C-alpha positions in Angstrom: -15.9 15.6 83.5 -12.8 16.5 81.5 -9.5 16.6 83.2 -6.6 19.1 82.3 -3.3 17.7 81.9 -0.4 20.1 82.2 2.9 19.3 80.9 6.4 21.1 82.0 8.7 22.6 79.3 11.0 19.6 79.8 8.2 17.1 79.2 6.9 18.9 76.6 10.0 19.0 74.6 10.4 15.3 75.0 6.9 14.9 73.7 7.1 13.7 70.0 5.6 16.0 67.4 2.3 15.3 65.8 3.7 15.5 62.3 7.1 15.4 60.7 6.5 18.8 59.2 4.3 20.5 62.1 5.4 22.8 65.3 3.5 24.5 67.8 3.8 28.4 68.2 1.9 28.4 71.4 3.2 31.6 72.7 2.1 33.9 69.8 -0.9 32.0 68.0 -1.6 29.1 70.5 -2.2 26.7 67.4 -0.1 24.3 65.4 1.4 25.8 62.0 2.7 23.7 59.6 6.5 23.9 58.5 7.3 23.3 54.9 9.3 20.4 54.1 12.9 21.1 52.6 12.4 20.6 49.1 14.0 17.5 47.5 16.9 17.8 44.8 15.7 16.2 41.8 17.2 13.0 40.8 18.8 12.3 37.4 18.7 9.4 35.7 22.3 9.5 34.4 22.1 5.7 33.3 19.0 5.9 31.6 20.3 9.2 29.8 23.4 7.4 28.8 22.1 4.3 27.3 19.4 6.2 25.5 22.1 8.4 23.9 25.3 6.4 23.7 24.1 3.3 21.6 22.6 5.5 18.6 25.9 7.7 18.5 28.0 4.8 18.4 26.0 3.2 15.7 26.1 6.3 13.6 29.9 6.5 14.3 29.9 2.9 12.9 28.2 3.9 9.7 30.5 6.8 9.3 33.4 4.8 9.7 32.6 1.8 7.3 31.4 4.5 4.7 34.8 6.3 5.1 36.7 3.2 4.7 34.9 1.9 1.7 35.2 5.4 0.1 38.9 5.3 0.9 39.5 2.7 -1.7 40.2 4.5 -5.2 38.1 1.9 -7.2 34.7 2.1 -5.2 33.8 5.9 -6.5 31.8 6.5 -3.5 32.3 9.9 -2.1 33.7 10.4 1.3 31.3 11.4 4.3 33.1 15.1 4.5 32.4 15.4 0.7 28.9 14.5 0.9 28.4 16.7 4.2 29.5 19.7 2.1 27.1 18.8 -1.2 24.2 18.3 1.5 24.8 22.1 2.7 24.9 22.9 -1.0 21.5 20.9 -1.8 19.8 22.2 1.2 20.6 25.6 1.0 17.7 26.2 -1.5 15.4 23.0 -1.3 12.3 24.6 -3.0 14.3 26.1 -6.0 12.1 25.9 -9.3 14.2 26.2 -12.6 11.7 24.1 -14.8 9.8 21.0 -14.6 12.9 18.5 -14.8 14.9 21.0 -12.6 13.5 21.5 -9.2 14.6 21.4 -5.5 14.8 18.1 -3.3 12.1 19.8 -1.5 9.4 19.6 -4.1 10.4 16.1 -5.2 9.8 14.9 -1.5 6.5 16.9 -1.6 5.4 15.3 -4.8 6.2 11.8 -3.4 4.5 12.4 -0.2 1.1 13.7 -2.5 1.1 10.5 -4.2 1.7 8.3 -1.3 -1.3 10.2 0.3 -3.5 9.6 -2.5 -2.5 6.0 -3.2 -3.0 5.0 0.6 -6.2 7.2 1.2 -7.9 5.1 -1.4 -6.3 1.9 0.0 -7.9 3.3 3.5 -11.4 3.7 1.8 -11.6 0.4 0.4 -9.4 -1.9 2.7 -11.1 -0.9 6.2 -14.5 -1.4 5.3 -13.7 -4.6 3.7 -11.9 -5.9 6.7 -14.6 -5.4 8.7 -16.7 -7.3 6.5 -14.3 -10.2 5.9 -14.0 -10.2 9.6 -17.6 -10.4 10.3 -18.7 -12.8 7.8 -17.3 -16.3 7.6 -18.7 -16.6 4.2 -17.1 -13.4 3.0 -13.7 -14.8 4.7 -14.0 -18.0 2.8 -14.4 -16.3 -0.2 -11.7 -13.5 0.0 -9.0 -15.4 2.0 -7.9 -17.6 -1.3 -7.8 -14.2 -3.3 -5.8 -12.3 -0.8 -3.0 -15.1 -0.4 -3.0 -15.2 -3.8 -2.2 -11.6 -4.8 -0.7 -10.2 -1.6 2.7 -11.8 -2.5 2.9 -10.1 -5.9 5.5 -7.4 -5.9 4.2 -4.0 -6.2 6.3 -2.9 -9.2 4.5 -5.9 -11.2 1.2 -3.9 -10.8 2.9 -0.9 -12.4 2.8 -2.2 -16.2 -1.1 -2.7 -15.5 -1.8 0.9 -14.2 0.3 2.2 -17.2 -2.0 0.3 -19.5 -5.3 1.2 -18.0 -4.8 4.8 -17.1 -2.4 5.7 -20.0 -0.2 8.1 -17.8 2.7 7.7 -15.4 1.2 9.7 -12.3 -1.9 7.7 -11.9 -0.4 4.3 -12.6 2.1 5.3 -9.6 -0.8 6.2 -7.4 -2.5 2.8 -8.6 0.8 1.1 -7.3 0.5 2.6 -4.1 -2.9 1.6 -3.6 -2.4 -2.0 -4.7 0.4 -2.6 -2.0 -1.3 -0.6 0.8 -4.6 -2.3 0.8 -3.4 -5.7 2.0 -1.8 -4.9 5.4 -5.3 -3.0 6.2 -7.6 -5.7 5.0 -5.7 -8.4 7.1 -5.2 -6.6 10.3 -8.8 -5.5 10.0 -9.9 -8.6 9.9 -8.0 -10.1 12.3 -9.0 -7.5 14.9 -12.7 -8.2 14.2 -12.1 -11.9 14.3 -10.5 -11.7 17.9 -13.1 -9.4 19.6 -14.3 -11.4 22.5 -17.6 -13.4 21.8 -18.9 -12.5 25.1 -19.3 -8.9 23.8 -21.1 -10.0 20.6 -23.6 -12.4 22.7 -24.3 -9.5 25.1 -25.2 -7.2 21.9 -27.2 -10.1 20.7 -29.1 -10.4 23.8 -29.7 -6.6 24.2 -30.8 -6.6 20.5 -28.4 -4.0 19.5 -28.5 -3.2 15.4 -25.4 -3.7 13.6 -24.3 -0.2 13.7 -24.4 -0.1 17.5 -22.2 -3.3 17.4 -19.8 -1.3 15.1 -19.4 1.9 16.6 -19.7 0.6 20.5 -18.0 -2.8 20.2 -16.2 -3.4 17.2 -14.6 -0.1 16.4 -12.8 0.4 19.8 -11.7 -3.3 19.9 -10.1 -3.5 16.5 -8.9 0.3 16.6 -5.3 -0.9 17.7 -5.1 -3.4 15.0 -6.4 -1.0 12.3 -3.5 1.3 13.3 -1.0 -1.5 12.8 -2.3 -2.2 9.7 -1.9 1.7 8.8 1.5 1.9 9.9 2.3 -1.3 7.9 0.8 0.1 4.8 2.0 3.6 5.1 5.7 2.2 5.3 5.3 -0.2 2.5 3.8 2.6 0.5 6.8 4.8 0.9 9.2 2.1 -0.1 7.4 1.5 -3.5 7.0 5.0 -4.4 10.7 5.4 -4.8 10.9 2.6 -7.2 8.0 3.3 -9.1 9.0 7.0 -9.6 12.3 5.6 -11.0 10.4 3.8 -13.8 7.6 6.3 -14.5 9.7 9.8 -14.2 8.3 13.2 -13.6 8.7 15.1 -10.1 9.6 12.8 -7.1 12.5 11.7 -5.1 12.7 8.3 -6.7 12.9 10.4 -10.3 15.4 12.7 -8.5 17.6 9.7 -7.3 17.4 8.2 -11.0 18.3 11.8 -12.6 21.2 12.2 -10.5 22.6 8.7 -11.4 22.4 9.6 -15.0 24.3 12.8 -14.0 26.8 10.4 -12.4 26.2 12.6 -9.2 26.8 10.1 -6.3 26.6 12.6 -3.7 22.9 13.8 -4.1 22.2 9.8 -4.6 23.7 9.2 -1.0 21.8 12.2 0.1 18.8 11.4 -1.3 19.1 8.0 0.7 19.3 9.9 3.9 16.3 11.9 2.9 14.2 8.8 2.1 15.2 7.1 5.5 14.4 10.3 7.6 11.0 10.8 6.1 10.2 7.2 6.5 11.4 7.3 10.3 9.1 10.5 10.8 6.3 8.7 9.0 6.9 5.6 11.5 7.2 7.4 14.5 4.3 9.5 13.9 1.9 6.6 13.3 3.5 4.7 16.6 2.5 7.6 18.6 -1.0 7.8 17.2 -1.2 4.1 17.9 0.1 4.4 21.3 -2.8 6.8 22.3 -5.3 4.1 21.6 -3.7 1.2 22.9 -5.0 0.2 26.4 -3.5 -2.3 28.7 -5.8 -4.4 30.9 -5.6 -3.2 34.4 -5.3 -6.1 36.8 -7.2 -5.9 40.4 
């Protein structure tokens, strides 16, 4: 037996609502209809925005002030920031002009340098990554190659440039060889360290399951080593971009390094300063792109 309970209107108004956003329209529908909550105003993190914008702006302002102070001395010979800015507008008004092999816009020079970096770095990746996996997996190979890597890695990359000129008899392959030799060490070392830090329990389970070496590589080693590998790639690209500028100064041809040296021979200091900023911006973009790529494959342990 179900007892029907009736409330007076006063009692009904005193009864708490079933939910914070619901009301009963009994007179028309006899059912409860939800009432949409008022939209919340978006909160703006002004402090976070302020801390993200203000420090870089102050840093750039300090750089310009120091630059202006040094350029104000008559003996420095360094152009002032406004003079350099006016020259930059002229340089970037037509960055891809072509008036001969030795007279090209800064855009073509940057692309030529990036092409050399891509070729040298690509060859280093083809050799360095498999070598790093092999050295990390084999204790015999690790003991065999560690002394060689420790001996050759500290050598300045430009010291390898004459060897490249001797072997290849041409400046362009010699520059690519220099990029190759300076890019290979970070990839070998970081890849080998990543392989050696794979938990031994994973490899024991693979041995129990009788997995092939290819299965171990694709299912265990490669996913675990990928963050280390990408760190080696980031270090290698940064080193390659540093070295190509110096290599092109010595070998000549087309490239941002040769452009800097040519402007020095023409005593055009404003263009040298512009090239310095271009080199820094391109390096910064490469670094930022690789950091973003590495963040996609970096996983943090989820705690229960």
